[in-house]
C-alpha positions as CSV (number, residue, x, y, z in Angstrom):
1,M,85.7,176.2,58.9
2,K,82.4,176.8,60.6
3,K,81.7,175.5,64.0
4,K,79.2,172.7,64.2
5,M,75.9,173.4,66.0
6,A,73.2,171.2,67.1
7,F,69.9,173.2,67.2
8,I,67.4,171.4,69.3
9,Y,63.7,172.4,69.8
10,M,60.8,170.2,70.7
11,S,58.9,171.3,67.6
12,N,58.0,170.0,64.1
13,Y,58.9,173.5,62.7
14,I,55.7,173.8,60.9
15,D,52.7,174.2,63.2
16,W,53.6,172.7,66.6
17,P,53.7,174.2,69.1
18,L,51.4,177.1,68.6
19,G,52.6,180.5,69.3
20,G,55.5,182.9,69.1
21,M,58.3,180.5,70.2
22,L,57.9,178.6,66.9
23,E,58.0,181.8,64.8
24,Y,60.9,182.9,66.9
25,V,63.1,179.9,65.9
26,K,62.0,179.9,62.3
27,N,63.1,183.6,62.1
28,I,66.6,182.9,63.3
29,I,67.4,179.6,61.7
30,P,68.1,181.0,58.2
31,R,70.7,183.4,59.4
32,L,72.2,180.9,62.0
33,S,72.7,178.4,59.2
34,E,74.9,180.9,57.4
35,L,77.1,181.3,60.5
36,Y,77.3,177.7,61.6
37,D,77.3,174.2,60.2
38,I,73.9,173.4,61.7
39,D,72.0,170.3,62.3
40,I,68.3,170.9,63.3
41,F,66.7,168.5,65.7
42,G,62.9,168.4,66.1
43,C,60.0,166.1,66.8
44,S,57.2,164.2,65.2
45,V,53.7,165.2,66.5
46,D,51.4,162.2,67.2
47,G,53.6,160.0,65.1
48,T,53.7,162.4,61.9
49,F,57.1,163.5,61.0
50,N,58.3,165.9,58.2
51,K,61.9,165.4,57.3
52,I,62.0,168.6,55.2
53,V,60.5,171.9,56.3
54,N,60.3,175.1,54.4
55,I,61.4,178.3,56.3
56,N,61.5,181.5,54.4
57,D,61.4,179.9,51.0
58,S,64.4,177.6,51.8
59,N,64.2,173.9,52.7
60,Y,65.8,172.5,55.8
61,K,66.4,169.0,56.9
62,I,65.0,168.1,60.3
63,I,66.4,165.3,62.4
64,E,63.8,163.5,64.5
65,Y,64.8,163.0,68.1
66,T,61.5,162.5,69.9
67,D,57.6,162.3,69.5
68,V,55.1,164.5,71.1
69,K,51.5,164.0,71.9
70,T,48.9,166.9,71.7
71,F,46.1,167.8,73.9
72,G,47.2,168.2,77.5
73,K,50.4,166.1,77.4
74,I,52.9,168.9,78.2
75,I,54.7,167.3,81.2
76,P,54.9,163.7,79.6
77,N,56.3,165.4,76.4
78,F,59.1,167.0,78.4
79,I,59.9,163.8,80.2
80,I,60.0,161.8,77.0
81,S,62.1,164.5,75.3
82,F,64.6,164.3,78.1
83,F,65.2,160.5,77.8
84,N,65.2,160.7,74.0
85,T,67.9,163.3,73.9
86,F,70.3,160.7,75.4
87,K,69.7,158.7,72.2
88,I,71.2,161.4,69.9
89,T,74.4,159.4,69.2
90,K,76.2,162.3,67.5
91,L,75.7,164.8,70.2
92,K,79.4,164.7,71.2
93,E,80.4,165.9,67.8
94,Y,79.1,169.4,68.2
95,D,81.0,172.6,69.2
96,I,77.7,174.2,70.4
97,I,74.5,172.7,71.5
98,Y,71.8,175.4,71.2
99,S,68.7,174.1,73.1
100,H,65.2,175.8,73.2
101,T,63.7,173.2,75.6
102,S,64.7,172.7,79.2
103,A,64.4,168.9,79.0
104,T,66.9,168.8,76.1
105,T,69.3,171.3,77.9
106,I,69.5,169.1,81.0
107,A,70.1,166.0,79.1
108,S,72.6,167.6,76.7
109,F,74.6,168.6,79.8
110,F,75.4,165.1,80.6
111,K,75.7,163.8,76.9
112,K,77.9,166.5,75.4
113,S,81.6,166.6,75.0
114,R,83.5,168.6,77.6
115,K,84.7,171.2,75.0
116,A,81.1,171.9,73.7
117,K,79.2,175.1,74.7
118,L,75.7,174.3,76.1
119,I,73.3,177.3,75.3
120,H,69.9,177.3,76.8
121,H,67.3,179.7,75.3
122,Q,64.7,180.6,77.8
123,H,61.5,182.0,76.0
124,G,60.5,184.4,78.7
125,L,60.0,184.4,82.5
126,S,56.2,184.6,82.4
127,Y,56.1,180.9,83.6
128,K,56.6,182.4,87.2
129,T,53.1,183.6,87.2
130,A,51.4,181.3,84.7
131,S,49.5,178.1,85.3
132,F,50.4,175.3,87.7
133,T,51.8,173.2,84.9
134,Q,54.1,176.1,83.7
135,R,55.2,176.8,87.3
136,F,56.0,173.1,87.8
137,L,57.9,173.0,84.5
138,G,59.7,176.1,86.0
139,I,61.8,173.7,88.1
140,G,63.2,172.3,84.9
141,Y,63.7,175.7,83.5
142,T,65.8,176.7,86.5
143,V,67.9,173.6,86.4
144,A,68.6,174.2,82.7
145,Q,69.6,177.8,83.4
146,L,72.1,176.6,86.0
147,L,73.6,173.8,83.8
148,A,74.0,175.9,80.7
149,D,77.2,177.7,79.8
150,K,75.0,180.6,78.8
151,T,71.3,181.2,79.0
152,L,69.5,183.6,76.6
153,F,66.3,185.1,78.0
154,V,63.7,186.5,75.9
155,C,62.8,189.4,78.1
156,G,63.8,193.0,79.0
157,E,67.0,194.0,80.8
158,D,65.1,195.1,84.0
159,E,63.4,191.6,84.1
160,I,66.7,189.8,83.7
161,D,68.4,191.9,86.4
162,K,65.7,191.0,88.9
163,H,66.0,187.3,87.9
164,K,69.8,187.4,88.3
165,K,69.4,188.3,92.0
166,L,67.9,185.0,92.7
167,F,71.1,183.3,91.8
168,P,74.8,183.3,92.9
169,K,76.9,185.5,90.7
170,R,78.8,182.6,89.1
171,Y,75.5,181.6,87.5
172,S,73.9,185.0,86.9
173,N,76.9,186.1,85.0
174,R,76.0,183.7,82.3
175,F,72.5,185.1,81.8
176,F,71.8,187.4,78.9
177,S,68.7,189.4,77.8
178,I,67.8,188.8,74.1
179,G,65.1,190.4,72.0
180,S,62.5,188.7,69.7
181,P,63.4,188.7,65.9
182,I,61.0,190.2,63.5
183,N,61.1,190.6,59.7
184,W,61.0,194.4,60.0
185,T,61.9,195.0,56.4
186,K,59.3,192.8,55.0
187,I,56.6,194.1,57.3
188,N,57.3,197.6,56.2
189,Q,57.3,196.8,52.5
190,I,53.8,195.3,52.9
191,S,52.5,198.1,55.2
192,E,53.6,200.7,52.7
193,T,51.5,199.2,49.9
194,V,48.3,198.3,52.0
195,Q,45.5,200.7,52.6
196,E,44.2,200.8,56.2
197,T,40.8,199.4,56.7
198,N,38.2,199.8,59.7
199,Q,39.5,197.0,61.8
200,F,41.5,196.3,65.1
201,I,43.5,193.0,65.4
202,Y,44.8,190.4,67.7
203,T,47.4,187.8,66.7
204,G,48.6,184.8,68.7
205,R,47.4,181.7,70.5
206,I,43.7,181.4,71.4
207,D,44.1,180.3,75.0
208,E,43.3,181.3,78.6
209,H,46.6,183.0,79.2
210,K,46.0,185.3,76.3
211,N,42.7,186.6,77.8
212,I,40.7,186.4,74.6
213,L,37.3,186.2,76.4
214,L,38.1,189.5,78.2
215,L,39.1,190.9,74.8
216,I,35.7,190.0,73.4
217,D,34.0,191.6,76.4
218,S,36.1,194.7,76.0
219,F,35.5,195.0,72.3
220,N,31.7,194.5,72.9
221,L,31.8,197.3,75.4
222,Y,33.7,199.6,73.1
223,I,31.0,199.0,70.4
224,K,28.0,199.7,72.8
225,K,29.5,202.4,75.0
226,Y,31.5,204.4,72.4
227,N,29.5,203.5,69.2
228,G,32.6,201.9,67.8
229,N,32.1,200.9,64.1
230,E,35.4,198.9,63.8
231,E,35.6,195.1,63.4
232,L,38.0,192.9,65.3
233,I,40.2,190.2,63.6
234,L,41.5,187.4,65.6
235,V,44.4,185.6,64.0
236,G,45.5,182.4,65.6
237,D,44.3,179.1,67.0
238,G,44.5,177.2,70.2
239,P,42.6,175.2,72.9
240,Q,40.1,177.9,73.6
241,R,38.9,178.3,70.1
242,K,35.5,176.7,70.5
243,E,34.8,178.6,73.7
244,V,35.7,181.9,71.9
245,E,33.5,181.0,68.9
246,E,30.6,180.2,71.3
247,K,31.0,183.5,73.1
248,I,31.1,185.5,69.8
249,E,27.9,183.6,68.8
250,R,26.2,184.2,72.2
251,L,26.9,187.9,72.1
252,N,25.7,188.1,68.6
253,L,29.0,189.6,67.3
254,N,29.5,187.4,64.3
255,N,29.4,190.4,62.0
256,K,31.9,192.3,64.2
257,I,34.5,189.7,65.4
258,H,36.1,187.3,63.0
259,L,38.3,184.4,64.1
260,I,40.2,183.5,61.0
261,G,42.6,180.9,62.5
262,R,46.3,180.4,61.7
263,K,47.8,182.2,58.8
264,K,51.0,182.2,56.9
265,Q,53.5,184.9,58.0
266,E,52.9,187.2,55.0
267,E,49.1,186.9,55.5
268,V,49.6,188.0,59.1
269,F,51.7,190.9,58.1
270,L,48.9,191.9,55.6
271,E,46.2,191.8,58.2
272,L,48.4,193.8,60.6
273,S,49.0,196.4,57.9
274,K,45.2,196.8,57.2
275,S,44.5,197.4,61.0
276,K,44.3,200.5,63.2
277,L,45.2,199.1,66.7
278,F,46.8,195.9,68.1
279,L,44.7,194.6,71.0
280,F,46.7,192.3,73.2
281,P,45.4,191.6,76.7
282,S,47.9,188.8,77.6
283,K,48.5,187.9,81.3
284,G,52.2,187.9,80.8
285,E,54.8,187.5,78.1
286,G,58.6,187.2,77.4
287,M,59.1,189.7,74.7
288,S,56.1,189.2,72.5
289,L,56.9,188.6,68.8
290,S,53.3,189.5,68.0
291,V,53.6,192.8,69.7
292,L,56.8,193.7,67.9
293,E,55.4,192.8,64.5
294,A,52.4,194.9,65.1
295,M,54.6,197.8,66.0
296,A,56.6,197.3,62.8
297,A,53.3,197.6,60.9
298,G,52.8,200.9,62.7
299,L,50.1,199.8,65.2
300,P,49.8,201.3,68.6
301,I,49.5,198.6,71.3
302,V,46.7,198.2,73.9
303,G,47.5,195.8,76.7
304,F,47.8,195.2,80.4
305,E,50.9,196.3,82.6
306,V,52.2,192.8,83.0
307,M,55.5,191.1,82.6
308,G,56.9,191.4,79.0
309,M,54.6,194.3,78.1
310,K,56.0,196.9,80.3
311,N,59.5,196.5,78.7
312,I,58.4,197.3,75.1
313,V,55.3,199.4,75.3
314,E,56.1,202.9,76.5
315,I,52.8,204.2,77.7
316,G,51.6,207.2,75.8
317,K,54.3,206.8,73.2
318,N,53.7,203.6,71.3
319,G,50.7,202.2,73.1
320,I,48.5,202.2,76.2
321,L,48.8,199.7,79.1
322,T,46.3,199.6,81.9
323,E,47.0,198.2,85.4
324,S,43.6,197.0,86.1
325,Q,42.9,193.7,84.3
326,T,39.2,194.3,83.6
327,A,37.1,194.7,80.4
328,E,36.3,198.2,81.3
329,S,39.9,199.3,81.8
330,F,40.9,197.6,78.6
331,C,38.0,199.3,76.8
332,K,39.1,202.7,78.0
333,A,42.7,202.0,76.8
334,I,41.4,201.2,73.4
335,V,39.7,204.6,73.3
336,E,42.8,206.4,74.5
337,A,45.1,204.6,72.0
338,Y,42.6,205.3,69.2
339,N,42.5,209.0,69.9
340,N,46.3,209.3,69.9
341,R,47.2,206.7,67.3
342,D,48.7,208.9,64.6
343,I,51.8,209.9,66.7
344,M,51.8,206.4,68.4
345,S,52.0,204.8,65.1
346,L,55.1,206.5,64.1
347,N,56.7,205.8,67.4
348,A,55.9,202.1,67.2
349,K,57.4,201.6,63.9
350,K,60.6,203.5,65.0
351,Y,60.9,201.6,68.2
352,S,60.5,198.1,66.5
353,E,63.3,198.6,64.0
354,K,66.0,197.5,66.5
355,Y,64.3,194.0,66.7
356,D,65.0,193.2,63.0
357,T,66.2,189.6,62.7
358,E,69.6,190.6,61.6
359,N,70.2,192.6,64.7
360,I,68.9,189.8,67.0
361,V,71.0,187.1,65.4
362,R,74.1,189.5,65.6
363,R,73.3,189.7,69.3
364,I,73.1,185.9,69.6
365,Y,76.3,185.3,67.8
366,E,78.1,187.9,69.9
367,I,77.1,186.1,73.1
368,L,77.8,182.7,71.8
369,E,81.3,183.6,70.5
370,K,82.5,186.3,72.9
371,N,83.1,186.2,76.6
372,E,82.2,189.8,77.2
373,I,78.6,191.0,76.9
374,N,79.3,194.2,74.8
375,A,81.9,192.7,72.4
376,K,82.2,194.6,69.2
377,I,81.6,192.6,65.8
378,E,82.8,194.2,62.7
379,H,81.7,191.4,60.4
380,I,79.5,188.4,60.6
């Protein structure tokens, strides 16, 4: 008999919240649902709720436990989510509570049965250096990490080792590094049938943390200083979209930079497969799903030497990272990656294979079901 799992994430599992976290959970749910008797808990967004969502061509029932408000309501959403978690009457019935939101992890600690395992999934450590709001929420993240039986961190081993040193051993022994799951096979199938075009690409949220305005300046400099004739495709949406569009207009780059908004997963894979380089000037990441998907499509990565990038981009092998976070430095990195992109492309694709969803879910299952980190699993 399968163990019963409550999978809780403050999301509608369709288009909120924006970014890689949503794609992450959507990638692992189908495989987890084969391993566990799983109930998926989510939220309505501004009062709109979808009971059934389609993930990878299969329908999943979502149980509403809270409502969220958009546009600058992050902290109130977390507070409301915390109290509404207590209203989940059947929470004591589960063997495993797998929470992707600190508020639900903390509330579940007090609500769950004594036998249940409480798993907290921390989507990166970049909150330590992010905005005031994220640093404030970091208090909740820390509490959740301390209360959970096990915490899975989406970050590299070196970052989790540094993080462990901040905690007594009885807590840090429950901390595990976990990668980001990508549909490696699907991406490769698409990339093998698509012809490369004259474009660079960015995929992800359009917000201040992702440094899109600097990306535009860097690309503009690349065009003028190095006579670059490529175009730049921006795939995604977010709070900075209007500002980005205005800057593209102001610099007269409408024929060179194209902000095409959110796209379905296969459409993103198609755009990646048509591109030459992946430009990603983020100020910090956990373990970027976007970067790994780009690598799977054979794209060298251009970015900054920041948390979450240094772990997966091997400078000179599968991409170029620059320490100085300026448009000029990023532009030079574009040129260097472009000049070495043939060998970097092969290395990027090879490196990304270990992050195939099957491998990541196997790792999650291993941690959830075994006491030792390196337990061997013959069959799942």
